[in-house]
N, C-alpha and C positions, 0 to 999 in steps of 0.2 A: 723474363720468363713468367712471372706472376701475372702480369698484365695480359700476356698472350693467353694464358690458361683461363683467365677471367673472361676473355672474349669467347673462348670455346664454351665455357660454362653458360654464358648468356644464350648462345645458340642452341645448346643441347637442352637447356631448360624449356625451350620453346618446342621441343619434340623432334629436333633434327639431329642428324649425325654431323660431327665436325671434327677436323683434325688439322693440326699444324703440319705443313708439308714442305719438303724441298730444302732450300738453302739454310733456313733457320735451324732445322733439325740436324742437318749435316754439320753446320758450324758449331752447334751445341756439343755434338759428340767429339768434335775436334778441339773444343775449348776456345773457340773464337767468338767474338762479340759481333752482333749485327742488330740493326734497328728496323730492318724490313722483314715483315712476317707474312708468309703466304698461308692462307687457310683454305682447305677444300671442305665442301659440305654438300648435303643433298638439298639444302634450302636454296630457293631461287633468289635472284636479286631482289624481287619484290618482297619476299619473306624477310630478307636481311634488312630491308628498308623499314619494315615494321618492328624489327627488334632493336635496331640502332637508329636514332634520329639523325645523327650527324654523319651520314654516309653519302658518297657520290655515286649515283647509279651510272652504269656504263652507257655511253651514247649509242654504241652499236648493238646493245641488247644482250651481248653474250660475253663481254670482257669482265674483268674483275670489278667487284664493288670495293671502293676504297674507303677505309676508316682510319681516322687519325686520333690517337690517344697519346697525349704528352709528346715524347720525342719519337714515338713509334708509328710506323705506317703499316696498316694491315690491308692486304689485298685478299678479298674473300671471293672464291670462285666456286660455282656449282659443278658437281661431278658431271663429266661430259665425255662424249666421243667427238673427235674432230674428223668429219667425213671427207672433206676436201679442202684444198688450200688455194689462195690466189696471191699474186704478187710475191710468191715464195716466202711468205712470212705469216700471213693471217689466215685462220681457218675461214673458208667461204661458207661452210655449212657445218653446224654442230647439232648434237642431240643430247639433251639433258638425260642423265641416267642416275641410278641410285646406288650403283656398285662402286665402292672405293677402288678395288683392284683394277677394274676396267679403266677407271680414271687415271690410275698410275701408269698403266701401260702406254698411254699416249705421250708420256713425258720423255725427256731427252736421254739423261744418263742415270745409271743406277744410283749414284751417290745423291741424286736429287729426288729419290722416290721414297725415302724413309718418312714416316709420319710420327706424330706424337698425339696421344689422346688427351682427354680432359683431365685425366689423373696424372699426366706427365710420363706415361708409359710409352716406350718406343714401339711402334707398329711397323713390322717389316714383312709385308705381304709378298714381296717379290724375292725375299730371302737374299738380300744383297748387302747386308751390313758388313760382310766380309770384305767387300770392295773398299769400304772406308778403312777398315783395319789394315788392309794391304796397300792402301793409298794408290788405287788404280782407277782410271776413268774408263768405264765400259758403257756401251749403248744399251738402252732398253730395246731389245729386238734388233732387227737388221739395221746397222748404222748407215748403209747406203740409202735405204728408204728414209730414215730419219733426216739425213742431210738433204735429200732431194725435196722432202716436205718443207724443210725450213733450213736454208743454207747458213743462217746465223748460228746454228748449232755448231758449225765448223769452228767459228771464232770463239764460241763459248767453250768448246773443248780445249782450245789453246789457252783460253783465259783460266779455266780451272786447273789445267796442267801447270800453269805459271804461278797463279796466286796461291793455290793450295800446295804447290810443290809435290804433285802427284806424278805417277807414271801414266803412260797412255797405252791402252790395250792395242795390240797389233791389228786387230780387226778394225778399230777406229782409225788408226793411222792409214791403213789400206783404203778405207772408205773415203778419207779426206783426199787422198791422192786421186781417187776415181771421180770425185764430185767437186773438186775445188773450183772448177770453172763456174759453178753456180754462184760463187761469191760475187761475181760481177753483177748479178741481178739484185743484190741488196742495195738499199739506199746508202749513200755516203755517210749520212748521219748515224745510221746504225753501226756501220763499220767503224766509224770514228769513236763511238761510245765504247765499243769492245776493246779497241786498241788503247784507248785512254786507261782502261782498267788494267790492261796488260802492262803498259808503260809505268803505271803507278805502283806496281808491285816491286818489293825488294828483289824478286827473282826475275825481273823484266828481261835480263839477258838470256835466261833460259827460254822464255817465250819467243823472243826475237830469233834466237838460234833455230828453233823448230820452224818458225815461219819461213826462214831462209832454206832450211833443209827440205821442206815440202814445197818450196817455190811458190808460196802463197803471196810473196811480194809482187809477183807479176799480176796475179788476180786482183790484188789490192791496188795495183797501179801506183806503187810507192817504191822509192829507191832507198834501201837501208844500207847502202854501201858505206856511207859516212855517218851512220847513226851512232850517237853517243848517248848513253843512258844515265850518266851521273848528274842529273839535273831534274828540274820540275817539268811538267808537261809541255809548256811553251818552249822551254829550252830543248827538249827532246825533238819536238816537231820542227824546230829550227834546223836540226841536223839531217832531216829527212827531205828528200826532194819531193815535196808534197804536190799532189795533183790538185789543180785549182777547183775541182768539183767538191773537195772536202769542205764542210761548212766551218768557217771560222768567222768570228765577229770582226768588225773593222779594227777594233783595238788589238785583237789577237794577231791579225795580219800585220799591223804596224809593228808590234813587238817582235814578231818573227823576222820581219825584214830588217829591223834595227839590230837584232842579235846577230843575224847573218853578216851584216855590214860591220858591226863592232868586232867580230871575230877576226876580221882582216886588219884591224887597227892595233896600235901599240897601247895596250890597256894600262900601262904605267904612266901614260901621258896625261897631264892635268887637263889639257884641251879635250882629249877623248873622253875622259871621265865626266867632264862638264857637259859635253855634247849629248852623251847617251844616258846619263843619270845612273843612280845606284843599282836599280834592278837590272837593266839591260847590261850594264858593265859587269856586274857580279855573275850573271848567268853566262855571258860570253866568256868571262874569265874561267869559270868552272869547266866549261866545255873545252878550254885550252889547257886544262890541268893546272890552273893558277889557284892560289889560295883565295877563296871568296872573302875571308875575313880581312886579308891584306888589302884587297880592292875596296871593300866597304870602308875601311879605316882611311884609306887614301882619299876617297871621295869626301868623307866627313871633314877631312882636314883641308879641303880646298878653301881658298880665301873667299870665294863666292860660289853660289850654287845656281842662282838665277839672275836675270838682268836686274831684278828689283834689289839685289844685294849691292849693286854698284852705288856708291855713296854720292850720287848726283841725280837729280830728276831731269826729265825732258824739259820742263819749263825753265829750270836753272840753266841748262845748256842753251836754250833759245835766248834767254836773257843775256848770257855771256857773249853770244855771237850776234845778237840783235837780228835774228832771222826768224822766219815763220816756220811752222811745222813742215817737214819735208823728209825725203828719204835720207837726207844728210844726217839727221838725228840717229836713225837706225845704223848708218855706217859708222858714226862716231861711237855708238854703244858697242858695236862689234869690235872696233879697234880697242876700246877701253877694256873690254872683257879679255881680249887676247893678251894685252899688256899686263893686266892684273894677274891672270893665271900663269903667265910666264915670268912673274916676279920682276917685271920691268917698270911697274908703277904701283905705288902704295894706294890702297883702297881707302883714301880719305878725301874729303871735299877739296881741301886746299891743293893737294898734289894733283888731283884730277882736273880742277879748274885751270891751274897753271899749264897743264899739258894741253888742254883744249885751246887755250889762248895762244900758246906757242905754235900749235900745229894746224889750227883751223881758222884763226882770225886773220 
């Protein structure tokens, strides 16, 4: 809070108006912590650049100027009117203005329109603080118009409903029903970002239930019929019939595929635990309502965890059999790993070498 007010002070000392706006003020009133701070001002990006040296100017000329101080991120934006939109997300044309109230009217929900001035006083020009007190999500102006301007606001409404554990204004619910088809025009990346925030909430089930009630799953092109929420994000996505258009890294895709495969296996098996490792095994176990602690402990007690743990080297195997490097060595290791995990062979060099001589020489 002190750092944020200090930023306002620096801007106002230069002769401009400046206010903290949106989520930070909302969360402050709700007693929640946040490290991202939005600031609105009548100073232009070039003005802000003259006040603060270490800021990133927007590439497109009208987005937020970004300032980093310690662990906080400050997005500083000039008062504006957004005249038209393209790609259903970004304003195609804007007009800088000097009136705070006009700037607030362009925003999405009333709970995000409260401001704080340089003295820490709450500024409620739209007279909406009651919506926070009553814990309700209402649109600033006509919600159908707001959602048509920017369909991401539909998912943001679901997110606030979930994360803040608020109720939804009936007009907003009706507008979502009427405009939900616009969701398909959003990028899969933006949709995934909002869904991740919903899934990460302790109230995730509340959000998913509303998604299903409003049939947004069809617009999102996702199958929530087997969705399980008692996991981390990768685990949750593993239970959703994900559309291939959603952006996941190669590593994330591999983990999701492994978790889906591991859920079909016997997770009490040493061979299965060895194959999938502690993370995949524990996530798959939790999705099957198994105790993750029990699975983790079972994994830790395995006699070996990787091929390197087998007490014989490839060169030693080659020496014992007097052969050159070949696929035979890999086959022998696979056999040794299986025998050791199944308690049919002790993991010491003498026992292993005797086994190799008896079975492969």
